[in-house]
A tleap script that builds the chain and sets N, CA, C and O, in Angstrom:
source leaprc.protein.ff14SB
mol = sequence {
  NMET ILE LEU LEU MET CYS LEU THR GLY LYS
  THR GLU GLU ARG ILE LYS GLU PHE GLU ALA
  MET LEU LYS CYS GLU GLU GLY ASP LEU SER
  CYS PRO PHE ILE ILE LYS THR GLN ASN LEU
  CASN
}
set mol.1.N position { -0.992 20.162 21.838 }
set mol.1.CA position { -0.353 19.000 21.573 }
set mol.1.C position { -1.463 17.623 21.128 }
set mol.1.O position { -1.072 16.640 20.499 }
set mol.2.N position { -2.695 17.796 21.545 }
set mol.2.CA position { -3.422 16.626 21.721 }
set mol.2.C position { -4.555 17.201 20.025 }
set mol.2.O position { -5.159 16.421 19.289 }
set mol.3.N position { -4.507 18.269 19.928 }
set mol.3.CA position { -4.973 18.931 18.878 }
set mol.3.C position { -4.384 18.372 17.222 }
set mol.3.O position { -5.004 17.879 16.279 }
set mol.4.N position { -3.065 18.679 17.390 }
set mol.4.CA position { -1.786 18.251 16.346 }
set mol.4.C position { -2.030 16.522 16.474 }
set mol.4.O position { -2.341 15.976 15.416 }
set mol.5.N position { -1.944 15.906 17.331 }
set mol.5.CA position { -2.104 14.571 17.406 }
set mol.5.C position { -3.362 14.003 16.258 }
set mol.5.O position { -3.260 13.177 15.351 }
set mol.6.N position { -4.371 14.689 16.647 }
set mol.6.CA position { -5.664 13.990 16.114 }
set mol.6.C position { -5.901 14.938 14.691 }
set mol.6.O position { -6.825 14.640 13.935 }
set mol.7.N position { -5.065 16.010 14.411 }
set mol.7.CA position { -5.158 16.385 12.909 }
set mol.7.C position { -4.361 15.443 12.295 }
set mol.7.O position { -4.696 14.937 11.223 }
set mol.8.N position { -3.164 15.106 12.965 }
set mol.8.CA position { -1.891 14.129 11.899 }
set mol.8.C position { -2.699 12.880 11.458 }
set mol.8.O position { -2.750 12.420 10.318 }
set mol.9.N position { -3.294 12.435 12.524 }
set mol.9.CA position { -4.036 10.779 12.617 }
set mol.9.C position { -5.248 10.944 11.206 }
set mol.9.O position { -5.416 10.074 10.351 }
set mol.10.N position { -5.903 12.138 11.259 }
set mol.10.CA position { -6.917 12.359 10.203 }
set mol.10.C position { -6.199 12.481 8.712 }
set mol.10.O position { -6.515 11.888 7.680 }
set mol.11.N position { -5.351 13.242 8.883 }
set mol.11.CA position { -4.442 13.383 7.668 }
set mol.11.C position { -4.150 12.156 7.112 }
set mol.11.O position { -4.587 11.783 6.023 }
set mol.12.N position { -3.468 11.559 7.785 }
set mol.12.CA position { -2.879 10.282 7.378 }
set mol.12.C position { -3.866 8.845 6.887 }
set mol.12.O position { -3.682 7.902 6.118 }
set mol.13.N position { -4.836 9.230 7.682 }
set mol.13.CA position { -6.320 8.440 7.203 }
set mol.13.C position { -6.552 8.937 5.854 }
set mol.13.O position { -6.487 8.168 4.896 }
set mol.14.N position { -6.795 10.064 5.731 }
set mol.14.CA position { -7.284 10.974 4.380 }
set mol.14.C position { -6.244 10.368 3.522 }
set mol.14.O position { -6.674 9.493 2.770 }
set mol.15.N position { -4.768 10.666 3.443 }
set mol.15.CA position { -4.184 10.414 2.434 }
set mol.15.C position { -4.123 8.578 1.965 }
set mol.15.O position { -3.658 8.124 0.919 }
set mol.16.N position { -4.804 7.733 3.211 }
set mol.16.CA position { -4.643 6.472 2.362 }
set mol.16.C position { -5.607 6.508 1.808 }
set mol.16.O position { -5.311 6.150 0.669 }
set mol.17.N position { -6.935 6.772 1.856 }
set mol.17.CA position { -8.010 7.106 0.975 }
set mol.17.C position { -7.653 7.356 -0.157 }
set mol.17.O position { -7.878 6.542 -1.052 }
set mol.18.N position { -7.029 8.503 -0.398 }
set mol.18.CA position { -6.807 8.899 -1.965 }
set mol.18.C position { -5.826 8.264 -2.685 }
set mol.18.O position { -5.708 8.333 -3.908 }
set mol.19.N position { -4.920 7.468 -1.720 }
set mol.19.CA position { -3.845 6.397 -2.400 }
set mol.19.C position { -4.792 5.220 -2.810 }
set mol.19.O position { -4.506 4.887 -3.960 }
set mol.20.N position { -5.835 4.448 -2.287 }
set mol.20.CA position { -6.681 3.968 -3.152 }
set mol.20.C position { -7.489 4.754 -3.940 }
set mol.20.O position { -7.531 4.029 -4.934 }
set mol.21.N position { -8.209 5.780 -4.237 }
set mol.21.CA position { -8.740 6.208 -5.300 }
set mol.21.C position { -8.134 6.069 -6.364 }
set mol.21.O position { -8.673 5.692 -7.404 }
set mol.22.N position { -7.012 6.338 -6.249 }
set mol.22.CA position { -5.778 6.617 -7.566 }
set mol.22.C position { -5.443 5.010 -8.313 }
set mol.22.O position { -4.932 4.973 -9.432 }
set mol.23.N position { -5.816 3.644 -7.509 }
set mol.23.CA position { -5.982 2.540 -7.826 }
set mol.23.C position { -7.150 1.889 -8.814 }
set mol.23.O position { -7.128 0.809 -9.405 }
set mol.24.N position { -8.022 2.761 -8.795 }
set mol.24.CA position { -9.712 2.729 -9.261 }
set mol.24.C position { -9.380 2.596 -10.753 }
set mol.24.O position { -8.771 3.421 -11.434 }
set mol.25.N position { -9.935 1.296 -11.185 }
set mol.25.CA position { -9.594 0.974 -12.544 }
set mol.25.C position { -10.851 1.775 -13.383 }
set mol.25.O position { -11.785 2.362 -12.836 }
set mol.26.N position { -10.661 1.662 -14.640 }
set mol.26.CA position { -11.886 2.476 -15.305 }
set mol.26.C position { -13.008 1.653 -15.386 }
set mol.26.O position { -12.892 0.446 -15.598 }
set mol.27.N position { -14.096 2.208 -15.234 }
set mol.27.CA position { -15.411 1.953 -15.193 }
set mol.27.C position { -15.483 1.104 -14.007 }
set mol.27.O position { -16.179 0.097 -14.133 }
set mol.28.N position { -14.794 1.336 -12.653 }
set mol.28.CA position { -15.092 0.788 -11.519 }
set mol.28.C position { -15.955 1.806 -10.784 }
set mol.28.O position { -15.498 2.765 -10.162 }
set mol.29.N position { -17.564 1.435 -10.944 }
set mol.29.CA position { -18.758 2.267 -10.245 }
set mol.29.C position { -18.584 2.434 -8.574 }
set mol.29.O position { -19.113 3.311 -7.893 }
set mol.30.N position { -17.784 1.458 -8.146 }
set mol.30.CA position { -17.595 1.649 -6.603 }
set mol.30.C position { -16.507 2.968 -6.110 }
set mol.30.O position { -16.368 3.360 -4.951 }
set mol.31.N position { -15.769 3.534 -7.385 }
set mol.31.CA position { -15.191 4.271 -6.888 }
set mol.31.C position { -15.630 5.981 -6.703 }
set mol.31.O position { -15.859 6.640 -7.717 }
set mol.32.N position { -15.718 6.591 -5.372 }
set mol.32.CA position { -16.335 7.700 -5.393 }
set mol.32.C position { -16.157 8.849 -6.330 }
set mol.32.O position { -16.940 9.781 -6.149 }
set mol.33.N position { -15.356 8.963 -7.219 }
set mol.33.CA position { -15.361 9.847 -8.117 }
set mol.33.C position { -14.713 9.355 -9.524 }
set mol.33.O position { -13.984 8.364 -9.485 }
set mol.34.N position { -14.942 9.988 -10.735 }
set mol.34.CA position { -14.494 10.135 -11.771 }
set mol.34.C position { -13.106 10.827 -12.024 }
set mol.34.O position { -13.089 12.020 -11.718 }
set mol.35.N position { -11.916 10.294 -12.536 }
set mol.35.CA position { -10.816 11.082 -13.036 }
set mol.35.C position { -10.783 11.421 -13.975 }
set mol.35.O position { -10.826 10.489 -14.778 }
set mol.36.N position { -10.694 12.792 -14.615 }
set mol.36.CA position { -10.924 12.947 -16.034 }
set mol.36.C position { -9.226 12.879 -16.714 }
set mol.36.O position { -8.149 13.228 -16.229 }
set mol.37.N position { -9.450 12.504 -17.518 }
set mol.37.CA position { -7.996 12.303 -18.605 }
set mol.37.C position { -7.882 12.692 -19.683 }
set mol.37.O position { -6.841 12.552 -20.325 }
set mol.38.N position { -9.645 13.659 -20.425 }
set mol.38.CA position { -9.290 14.016 -21.469 }
set mol.38.C position { -9.757 15.466 -21.079 }
set mol.38.O position { -10.640 15.675 -20.248 }
set mol.39.N position { -8.958 16.617 -21.879 }
set mol.39.CA position { -9.763 17.818 -21.852 }
set mol.39.C position { -10.651 18.335 -22.911 }
set mol.39.O position { -10.392 18.564 -24.092 }
set mol.40.N position { -11.885 18.489 -22.170 }
set mol.40.CA position { -12.897 18.490 -23.256 }
set mol.40.C position { -13.273 20.121 -23.901 }
set mol.40.O position { -13.996 20.273 -24.886 }
set mol.41.N position { -12.853 20.873 -23.399 }
set mol.41.CA position { -12.782 21.827 -23.955 }
set mol.41.C position { -12.737 22.252 -25.483 }
set mol.41.O position { -12.652 23.441 -25.790 }
savepdb mol mol.pdb
quit
């Protein structure tokens, strides 16, 4: 039960981090990764 609560809390934290990443503006160097929007093949 305790493990489940811990994992749930960590999952919720990570979801919030991902949601914040999706709001990064193009060229924002503070974002942790670059979202590629073009197929370079």
